[in-house]
N, C-alpha and C positions, 0 to 999 in steps of 0.2 A: 765369682760372683759372690758380692757381701750379703750378709745376712738382713741387712736392712733392705736392699735392695730386693731380694727374696720375699720379705714379709711384706713389701709395699705391693708386689705383684700378686702374693696370696690374698692379701685383702681384697685387691682386685677381683679376683676369683670369688671370694666369698661373699662379696656384694652382690654378684650376680646368681648365687646359687639360690634355688628356690624362688626366682623371681616369677614363674608363671609366663603367661604369656606377654612377650615385649612386644611394644612398637615398634614398625620398623625403623631402624636406627636414625638415618637422615632426619625423617620426619620428627621422630619423638625427640631428637636433640631440640627441635624449635618450640618444644613444650614445657622447655625448661623455664623455672623461674629463674630471677636473677637477684639473690640475696646480696646483702653489701659485701663487697669484695674483702677477702682478709687482710689484715694489717701485713706491712712489710715483714715481720719477724715470722710470719707463717710460711714463707719460704725464701730464697735465696733473692738477694737485692736484684740480680740479673732477671730473674724470673718475675719479681714484682714489675720489673721496667716494662718486661714484654707484655704482661696482664694489662697496664696501664697504656700502653700504647695501642693493644687491641680495643680496650675499654673505649679509648679516645676516637678510634676508626669509627666504631658504633655510634658514637655520638655525632660525629661528623656526618655521617650516613645520616641520621635520623634529622639534624638541622637541614641539610641540603635537601631532605625530602619535603621537609616542611615548607621550606621556602618555596619549593617547586609548587607543590600543592595551593599554595596560598596564592601565588601568581596565577595558577588555573583558574582558583575559583573567582578572582579578580575579573578575569576575562569571560568566565561564564557563573555568573551568578546563581543559576540555579542547579549547579553542579553539586551533587551530594555522592562523592565515591564510595561505594560499599564494598566492604570485604567479607565474605562468609566462609566460616570454617565449618567443616561438618567433621564432627567428632563422635566415635563410638567406644564409650568405655567410662570410666570415671574423670570427674575434673581432676585438673592438676594444675601446677603452677604456670604452664606454659600458656593458658588462658588469661591470666592475669597479666603476663607480660604482654602478649598480643593485645589485650584491650588497653592496657596503660600505655604502649607505644603508639597504637593507632590513636587513641583520644589526643595524644601528645602532639601529634603531626596533623592532625584535623580529619582522619579517616572515620567512617562509619563502620562498626563490626556487627555481624550477624553471627551468632553462635546457635549450631543445629546441633541436637544433642541426641545420639542414637544409643540403644543398649549396647553393650560389649559384644552381646553374640547376634548382633544383627547379620541378616544373611546378605550374601554377594548381591542378590537382586534388591533387597531393601536399599542398601546403600547405594547401587546403580539409580535406584529411583530417585533418590533423593537428590543427586547429583544431576539427574536428568531434569530436574525441577528448578534447581538453581541454574542450570544452563539456560532454559527459557524463561526466567525471570529477569527482565530488562531492567530491574532497579539494583541488581546486583552485577557489579564491573569485575570483581575477582573471587576466586574459589582456591581455598586451600583443606587439606585433607588430614585429619589427626585420628589415625585408625590403630587398632592392634595390628603388631608385625605380620600375622598371619592373614591379615585381610587385604594386604597391597597386592592384589592380582592385577594381571593386564587388563582385564575387562574393565575393572574398577578405573584403573589409571587412564584407560583410553576413552572412558566414558566422560571424561572432563572436556569441556569445551577448549580448544586452544588458546582461544582467546581470552578467556579467563582464568587459565592455568597459571596463577602467581608464583608457583614454585617449581614450573618447568618441568612436570613429570611425565607429562603425555607423550607418548610417541611420536607425535608431531614435533613438539618444542624439543625432546631430547635429539631428534633428527636434525633441527636446525642448530643445535649447538656442536654436533658432530660435524656437519656438513657445511654449515652456513657461518656468518661472520659472528663471533662471539660477542661482540659489542651490539649485534642488532636481536639477539635472544635473550630469554630471562633464564640465567644457569639457577641451577638448585641451590636455594640459600645455605644449606649447610657446606655444601662443597665450595662454594665461595669464601664462605666464613674459615673453612680449613686452609684454605690458599693463603688469605689474609694473615692468618695466625701464624702459619709457618714462616712467611716472609719476615714477618715481626721477630721471630727467634732466629730464624738461620738467614734473614738478609736475601738470598739469593736460594732459588730451588734449582737453577740451571745446573745440569750435570748431576744431580743427586739420584739415587737409586730409592725409589719410593714404594713400599709394599703395601698393597691394600688387603686387609686381613679380615674375613667374615663380613664384608660390607656386601650389600645386595644392591640391585637396581632400584631406583635410579642412581642412587648415591655414587655407586662404583662407575657407572657410565659418564655422569658429570665430573667426577674427579679426575677418571683418567683422561678425559679429554682437556680439562682445564691445566692438569699438571704435563700434561706433553705439550701444550702451548707455552708453558714456561720453561722447556726445556728439559724437564724430568724424565727419566726412564722409569717406566710404571710397571711392575708387577702386580698380580691378582691373585689369590687363593682363598681357599677357605682353612681354617684350623686343622682339618684333618687330612690336608694334601699332603701326599708321601713326600716329595721334595720340599716340605715347610722349613726344616732345619736348614738347608743350603739357601734358601730364600731369605730367612731371618740373617743368617751371618752377612748376606751381601747388603742388606737394606742400610739405607743411612737416616730413613723416615718410615714408622711406621703407622697407618691409619686404621684403627681398630673399629669395627662395625659391631663386633659382638664380643661377648667376655670369653677370654682364653681358657680354655679346658685345662683341669687342674694338672692332667698328665702330662702336658707341654711343659717341659723344663725350662726355668728363666735363663739358663745358661746357653740357651740357643738364640738369644738376642744380645746382637754386637754391643759392647759397651759404647757409650756415646749417642746411642740412637735417639732420635727425636721421635716421640710417640705422642700421637693424638688420639684420643679417646672419643669416638662418636657413639659409643654405646649406649643403649636406654638408660643404663646404671648411673652414666655420668649425671643424669636429673635427679639423683636421690640425695645428692649432697654428702653421702658417707664415705667417699674417696679421700685419701690423705696420702700424699708423697713427699719424702724428702730428701733422697739420696740424689745427688749430682752427677755420679758416673753414666746413669740411664736418664736422658732428659724427657722423662716422663711427664706429660702436661700435666703440672700441679692443679688442684683445685681451681684457682684463681684463674689460670689459662683457661681452664674448661669452661668457668664461667663466662668468661670473655668470648668464646666460642659460641655459647648459647647467646650472649648478646648480640654479637655480630650477626650470626645467623637470622635470628627475629629483624634484626634491622634491615637487613638485605631482603627478607620478605618484604617489609613495609616499602622499601625503594624498589622490588619488583611491582608492587601494587600501585605505586604511583606512574610507573612505566605503564602499566596496563590501562591505567585511567587515561594517560595522553594518547594510547594508542585507541582508545575507546572513543576519545575526542575527535581524533583524526579521522575514524571511521564513519563518523556521524556526519562529517563535511564533505561537501560534493568532490567526486572524483572524476577525471576525465574519463570518458568510455573507453575499455577496450574490447571493442565488439567485434566477433567473428562473423563477417556476413556470408550467407549462403549462396553458392554459385548457382546461375541460370544457364541452361542449355535451350534457348527458345528453338521450336519446330514451326516448321512451314509445312503445309497450313498449320495455323493455332489448334491444339486440340481443344477439346471441351472444356470447361472451369475445373470440372470435378477432377478429369483425368491430368491436367496440371497440376492442381493440389495435391494429388494422390503420389504423384511421380517425384515431388521434393519431400524429403526428410527434414522435420522442421528440428531445432533444437530444443531439449528439455527447457522447460520453462523454468525451472531454477537456475539454469546455466546462463539464460539470456538475462535473468533478474540481476545476477551478480554482475555480468557485464556492463550493466546499464547503472550498475551503484545502489541497487536496492539491497539492505540487509537481509539475511536470513530470517530475522524475527518480523519483518514487514512483509512478507507474504504467505498467504495461504494456498497450498498447491490442488488444482483440481483435475487429477490425472497427470499426463506427461506434458499438455501443451498448454495448459490455463493456469491462472493463479489470481487470486484477489489480492488486492495492494491494499494496506493498513492506512489510513488516514494520517496515522502517527508521524510519517515521512513528512508532513506538510509542518510540523514543528522541527523536527530536526533539520530541514533545510531551509527553516524561516529568513536566516539572513542571506541565503544565495540568491543572486540575482536571477530574474525570469529571463528566458531566452525569447526569441522573435516568434509572434503570434500571428499565425497565416491562416484566413477562412477561405475556403472553396465554396463558392456559390455557383449559380448557372443562368443561363437564359431560360425562358418560358420552354418547357421541356415537350416532347411528344411522349405519348403515353409509354414509350419503350426507355424513357431515362436517357439520360445525355452523357452518363459515365463520371460523375461527380465523385462517387467512392472511389472508382479505377483510378482518376487523376491524382485524389488525396493519397492513395497508396504508390502509385507511380512515381509521385513527387518525393516523398519520404524515403522510397527505395534508391533514387536518384540521389538525395542530398545525402544520405549515409553509406549507401554501398558503392556509390561511384565519386563521390567528392569529398568523403571523409568528413563529414560535418553531422553533428549530433542531431538526430531529428525524431520525432514521434508522432505518428497518427493518431487521432482522436475521432473515434466513429461511434455512431448509434448501434445499439442491438437491433437486429430484425425482428420484424413481429412475423410469427408464424402464419399471420392471415394470408399476406402476399406470397410469402413462399411456398404456400401451397395453392395458392389461387392463381394469380395470372402474371403478376411481376418476377416472381423468383426471389432467389436470395439476395443479399445486399452486401457479400464480402469482395466487391470489386468484380474484375474479370480479366480473362487472359493471364498474362504473366505479370499483372498488378493485383495481386489478392492477400487477403488474410487465409491463414494457413492454420489448422484444417479447415476447408471451408465447410464442412458438413455440421461440425461442432459449433464454427460461428453461427450458423444459420439455424441450428437445431438445440433449442433449451440453452445452450452455453451453461452458465452457472446458474440458471434457475432466477434471475432476477425478475423477469416478466411474470414467471408464476407467484413469486412473492407478491407483486404488485396486485395481482389477480385476487391471491387469497385475502390480502389486508383491503382491498377494496369490496369484496364482497362480504367480508367480516361486519365492514361499515354499514353496507346496504341491509344485511341481516338485523344490525343492531336498531336502525331506523323503524324498520315493520314490526320488528318483536316489543319495541317501546310503545309504539302507537296501540298495538294489540293490549298489553298490558294495563296501559293506562286508561284503555276503554272499558276495561273488565274487572276494574280492582277499584277499592276504596284508598282513600289516603292512608289510612291506617295499614291495610293489607299491603299496598306497596313500600311503604317505610319500612315495616317490619322484614320483607324480603331483600328490599335494597341496603339495609343496614340490619343484618341479621346478628343474633347472639351466638357467638363461637365460644364453646368452653366456658360458658358463664359470663363472657365479657361483649358488651357491644360496642364497637367503634366504628368511624368514619374511616374510609381508605383515603391515601393521599389525594386520589384525583377527587373525591367527593368533597373533601376540606377545601380544594380549590374551587370548587362550585358554590360552596358556600359563601366563600370570600366574594366570589363576584356576585353572590346576589345579595351582598353587604349583610350577611350573618356572621359574626364573628364568634360564635360558639363552637366548641370541639366537642362538647359530652352530648352523646346521642339523645340523651334523657332530657335535657334541657330545653329542646326546640317547643317552640308553642305550636298550636294546631296551624296557623297562619303559616308560620315558617316551615312545618312540614310539607304543607301543601304546596308551596312554592320550590321546596328542594326536590319532591318527587314527580312533579308535573313539569313536562316540557310543552306539551299542548302543542304537538305538530300537527301543522295544517296539512293533510295530505295532497293537497292539490298543488303545495309549493314544492315538493320534493323535487330536487334537480339532482339527486344521488343516483345513478344507475349502476345496474350490476355489469360486469364486464366478462368477456371471454376473448381468449387468443386464437381466435378462428373466426374467418369471415362465414357469417351465417345471417343470411338477408332476412330469415322467418323469425329473428329474434329483435328484429327493429321495433316491432311493438307486440307486447303481449300483456296478459291480465295475471295477476299474482292474487294468491288467497284463497282460491276456489275449493280448498278442502275444507271439509265440516270442521276440522279442528281449530281452524282459523276464525270461526264464528261470525262469518258475514263481512269479515274485512276483507274487501275486494277492491282492488284499484288497478289502473291501466301503468304498466312501466314498459321498461326497455332495456335491451343489452347493447352496449357499446364493445368496440374492440378494446382490447386490454391496454394498449400503448395511449388511448383517447383518456385514460383515467387521470384524474387530477394528481393522482400520487406518482404517476409516472413523471408529470410535468415537476412535481416536486423534487423528486428524485434528480431530475436533470438540473435544477435551479439551487439546491441546496449546497450550504457551504461547511457544512460540520453535522456531527451526529445530533448535537443539543438544536441547532437550527433545524434541522429535520423534524425531530420530534415537536418543536413549537409550531412549525408550519401544518404538520399534521392536524394537530390540535385545532388549529385556526379553520380548518376547512368547514365551510358552510354548506349544509345538506338539504336544508330546508328553512323555512319560517315560522314562529310558531303562528297562533291564532291572533295576536297582537301585531303581527308583521315585524317581529324582531327574529334576527338571526338565530338559527340552531346550529351548533357546531358538533364536530366531532368529540371536543373536549366535553361538552354538555352531555354527551352520550355516555361518557366515562370509557371510551374505547381508545384514546390516545396512548396510552403505554403498551396495550395489544398490538396496536399498528406499528408503533417503534419497533418490538419484538420481531414483527414478522418481518421488518425491511432493516434489520440490523446489519445482515451481510450484504444485502443489494446495494448498500450506500458505498461500499467498497468497488473501484474500477477492477475491470478485468483486464490482466495482461495477456496479449497473444503475441503473434509475430506475423509478418508479411513473407512472401515467397523467397525474399532476399535477407530473411532474419534480421530484420529491423524491428524494432518495437513499436506495440499499437495497444492502445487502450480502448475498449469497447464498454461504454457505460451509458446507459438510459436510451430512450428509442422513441421520443414522442414524434407523432407525424407533425408536419409542416403546415398542412391544410387544416387540420382541426385543434392543431397546438402549436407550440413556439418552434419544433422542429430541429433541435439541436443535441448534441451529446452534452454530458454534463460539466458543470462548472469545475466539480471535484478533479475529474480526471484531464482538464486542461490545466488546472492549478497544479497539480502533481507533475505532469508532463513537463510543464514550463520550468519547474525547480530541476528534474532530472536532466534536462538538456544541456543546461548550463547557460551562460550568457550570450554565447556565440551560436547556440544551436538554435533550431526551429521546432515548433508544436504546430502541425497542419490539423485543422479540424474542418468539419464540413457542417454545411446549412442545408435543410431539406428543400427540394425543388427549385424554382427561380428565385434571383435575387429579390424581387419584389415580395417573397413570402419567406422563406428561411433567413434570407440575409437583413432582411429588415427587423424580423424579431430578435436575430442574433444582437444586433445592435442595440435597439432600444428596450430589451427585455433582459438577454443574457448578459450583454455587458454592464447593465445597470446594476444587476444583480452580483456579478464577480468583481466589477471594478477594473477589468482587464481591457486593455486598448490593443485592438489588432494592428499589425504593420503593414499588411498588404492584403488585399482581396484578390482571390485567382478565380476568373469568372469562366467557367466551362462552355464551350459551344461546340456542336456539331454541325458540319454542312447541311447532314439530313434534317435538323431541326431549322436550320435557316431558311431552307427551301419550303419547308412546311409552311414558315412565316410569311414567306415571298409569295404565296398563293399557290403551293402546291397541293396536291390532292392529299386527303385526310390519311392519317397513320393511324393503323388498327392493330393493336396488339395479337401476335398469333396469326395475323395476315400477312401474305409477301408483301414487301414494297413495291410500288409503282414505278415504272422505268425512269420517271422524273427525279428518283431518288438514287438510280444506279448509273445515270448517264450524266454527263456533265451539261450543266445548265447555268450557266454565268449570271443570266439575267434574272433567275429565280432566287440564286443566292445574294446577289446585290441588292435585291428588294426585300429579302428577308432580313437583312444585317439592321433593318430598323428595330428590330427587337433586341437585337446585341447593344445596339447605341443606347436605347433606353435604359438598359440594365447596367451599361457603364455609367450613365448619368445616376442612377439610382446610387450607386454605390459613390458617385462623387458628392451626393448630398451629404453623406457622412464623414467626408475629409479623408479617404483613405486612398491609397494609389492602388490602381487595377491592373492586374496583369491577366490577359485573355488566353487560356489555354483552350487550343483548338482541337480536339479529340479525333485523331484522324482514322478513317475507315479506308478499307482497301479500294472502296468504289470511288473516292473522292479524288479528284483531278488537281495537278499542280497548279494550274490555273485558278481553281475554285480556292485552294488553299492560300494561295497568294493575295488572292482578291480579300479574303475574309481578314488577314493578319493588317493588309494595308489600311482595310477601312476601320478596323479596330485602332489602329494606331492614331488615324486621323480624327478620330472620335474622342480622343483623351485617355486612351489606355497607356499606360507606361511602356508596355510591351505587348507583343502578341506572338505567340510562338505555337508551331503544330506539334504535337506529342504523338509518340508511338508507344507508348509504355504497355499496351495491350499485347502489341505483339513481340515487344523487344524488351519487357521489363522496365527497370530502373534506368538503362541505358537510353532507352527512348524517351526520357524524361529529364535528360541531364540540361538541355538547353533551357526547358521552363524553369527548372532549380537555379540554374544562373541568373535567369531574369528574376525570379521572385528573391534570390539574394541582393541584388542590386537593388530592386524595389524597396525593400526593407529598410535600406539605409535613407531612403530620401525622407524629406520632412512630411511628418504627419499632423494632420489638423483635424483630429477626429472629434465629432460633435454629434449629440443625439439630434433627433429630428424634432422633437417637441418637449415641452415642458411638462412635466407631470402634474403642475399646478393647473394647467388648463382643463377646463370642464370637459366630461367624457366625450360630449358629441365632437368638439372641437378636435380633439386628438383623432377622431376617427375621421374628420372632414379632412385634415393635415394628410394622413395617410392615403386616403382615397385620391386626393387631388395630388400631391407632390410624388408618390410614388405610383399608383395605378395610373394616373392621367385621367381620372372622371371630373366631368363637369361640377358634380356635386353628390350629396349623398340625399337619401330618402328613408325615413325610420318609420317602421310599422307602428301603428297605435302599442302593441306589446312591447315593441322594443323602447320606445318614449317611456312607456310604464316602468319599465326594468330599470331604464338609466337613471330616472327620478329616485327609484326606490334605492338603488345603490348609492346614489349621492347623499340620500337623507342618512343612511346607515354609515357613512364616514369611510366609503371605498371610492370616492371620486377621484382619488390623487393616484392611481394605480396604473400602471401602462396598459397599451391596449394590444389585444392578439387577436388579429382578424381571422376568423374561420372562412377561408373563401377558396374557390377552386384553384388549382394549380396549373390548369391546362391553358390559362387566359390571363393576360393584365386586369381584362374585366371580370365580372361574375359570370359572363357567357362563355362556356369553354369553347364553343365553335368559333369565337372571334379571336384570329390570332393577329400576328405583326403587333403594331401598337394602336389599340383601339382608342378612340377619342369621342369626346361629346356624350358620353354615357353618364346615366344617374345610376350611381350604386345603391341598390336596395339593401336595408338592414332589416331582416326579417324578426331578429330576436338579439337579447344580448344576456348573457350569463357571466357568472364571476367565479373564478377560481381563485378564492381568498388565501387560501394555503400556499399557492403558487404563487400568488400576488400579481395577479392580472386580471383584466375584464376582457371577455372574448364575444365580440359580436358576430355574431352569424350572417353572412352574405347571400343573399336568395338560400337556397334550399341546399343545406349540408349534411350528408348522412354521416354519422358517427360510427356505422358499422358497414363496412365493405359486405359486397356479395360475391358468390362464385360465379364465374362465368360458365358458358357451356362447356369449355373443355379446359378444367383447372389444370395446373401443373402437376396435381398428384397422379394423374393418369402415366406419368413419366417415371415417377418416384419408386424405388422399390429396394428391397433389401436381399443381399446373396445369404442363404441360410447356412453357408458354409463357412465364407469368409468373414460373415458379418459386416461385408461394406456395403455403404449407401450408393445407390445408383439415381441417376436422373436428377440430380439437382442443379440448379444453374444460378 
């Protein structure tokens, strides 16, 4: 070995001496600056040519990446691909190169700088933050050599790992397609440089010396794919001399110890230096016998590696874009084993093992950062999904309604769930059920839960029926905060001067007095343009501080999610501290709150906040509306509702997805689940999929409000109405004895009686006609009970078809699961392809009275309406206040088409009495009260809670149904 060659290697050794902690070689290579390459005399002409070829390769990669990124940005104008580099230690030239090349091709780069002595947990913490940051698309590490632990590398989210250093990405490289993974940039650069120098690596013996994972693992895989024979060892390996003599190519990952003689290296060996000291620019080589990568070649290696990192970032961005787009479901359905006789609902629910909700979310195309998991079986879904899938066509939209029900209910929820189980688990069609959250009032009262029943349920049913994710509790808290604010404001205004009120409403804090944002908004509404509290006149102060609420006009009530008849009328303010301010008030059931109606109709967080502010709670003494915004409570209400606005994801017994969101009653509100749940589900199912949602009670109640209120708000057009009927209910409408919850059914309902069925089909025919008023095809779903005869079933289906239904199908999902509703699913699928002539029932510009009359006559079959003096006064008042163009939400009994619950079938010739008219301005409708309507149910003699219990050992709930 010549002195020159020995000197070169000694210089290599000296350049590494005393370097202190070195960065992991492969990653530190990416930190190199790229000074201007030396002129040809600095190395041999052949070496200069190789360097030029390698540099040209880097340039080609960058130009190609730039073109691809420009194309992506044209297709996605809002795209801002961002690469985050997490560095621990002092700044070096690599950051300049990263920044320069990123800007050159159009990437945004974020540099997070930590101290060099940062702990492993601190680094991992920063990585996890960047993993969860939706604005960061790629992440690279730039750490001291001793910091690259497996814990740190595997903390990287594989989708953001642009350097391919996580175990997942390295595994894909080793076991998968090299073209489908992101190879380690340094390893890819070494391969390209070697191919420039030696043309072919095939058959060469390559020795990796002092290289650490992930460089070693990546290089070994890539070299073997090129046909090379790869050996790997450390400098202190006992067989080092033998390996050095065999090697045609050496890749050095750390500095050669001085005691290793140069003579061990075979003359003609190509050496690529990937050590940290390559970056210092101090190395100089000149002997031809050992083709040691000269400085120019090593600079080319750095350029290539950084260019490949940028290329990887573009690939990561492309993958991110694909991940944001709609993907066909890969749903694993759960198997049912129906028993006969059918066990109780809770026994069936508990016998099935639901999928983990994060697994379900992934199956239906939700991203990890789009869900918030509550336990094992529930998750909130972020509204951001609507933006991600905004270009995805909606699926088919199906509404499940019903005939006028018995007090027992006719199984609309069960049909809804059975239908989606049939569509997805048995016909392999994407489908989503969208249901209302049940109130705990009926759950502990008389009706029981609302998770469906039999083998068509949402599971776990006890979680569905109890608390869920706390949305109703959030509504209760927000509603009662507003109620408290009303009474407190009246009290404070009645006991304080303008000056005292002003000093408390706009206090001096840290020597500064300023208006809050919501107070500035109130000043603007009052026509006061001032922003300095010290400049208001006495008159302006008085206008600002006094709402002058008329207590007799307060319409906002406190709420509770419990049936409690003794709260229907109460007196508040009897304590001495309230200084004689006493008034009569009442409690409503929580789901009757206007905030619940807003939750069901809102289209975004901003829309919800706007609607909350518009809620009218009373009038002032001049007859003008007082709103939640006037009380200054809008922001606080929005904060209480910020999580409730997200739909809750659950699953059916067969593992198909369900959204549970909002739960307004249909008799005292509009009775539909949320617009947001429907919209998200329609995007997720895809163009050929189905979203099935339910409207409360009969078609005359829930369906009419679905079309005239919900569809106006959402802009969605339903494709099919599924009208649920039971022979039990038809017999009741045909003149059968009364049906009472908790009492055994009379023999007329358990024995065949074709005449009662035929007579009762008048109600079914009327409900079909109501659906046809809106131009939507109708499929009748006959919910079959074991006491129904074949003749009765055939009779109902025949009458339904002759009455204009597209089809009529008997359903046995309660006893057989989705398999029992396959015929219904097929009928719905065919009906959804029919021509749809959807139309609203009335024009919003009509006077309030005319809109009420149209609903009464065309839907209920009334001869006319009769307004009480109170109702007429309220209509005139709302019209003067500018609320006359809102849709109408009738508050009426669900047990009859008329206002009289005992009148079954199809009553005619009746006058519909309107006792009062109220307004839910935030929700966006006027609601007339038909007859006497209670907004707080009471408990029966024997409530459901007698049967509900908890096993203290297993913590299992018993007795729910």
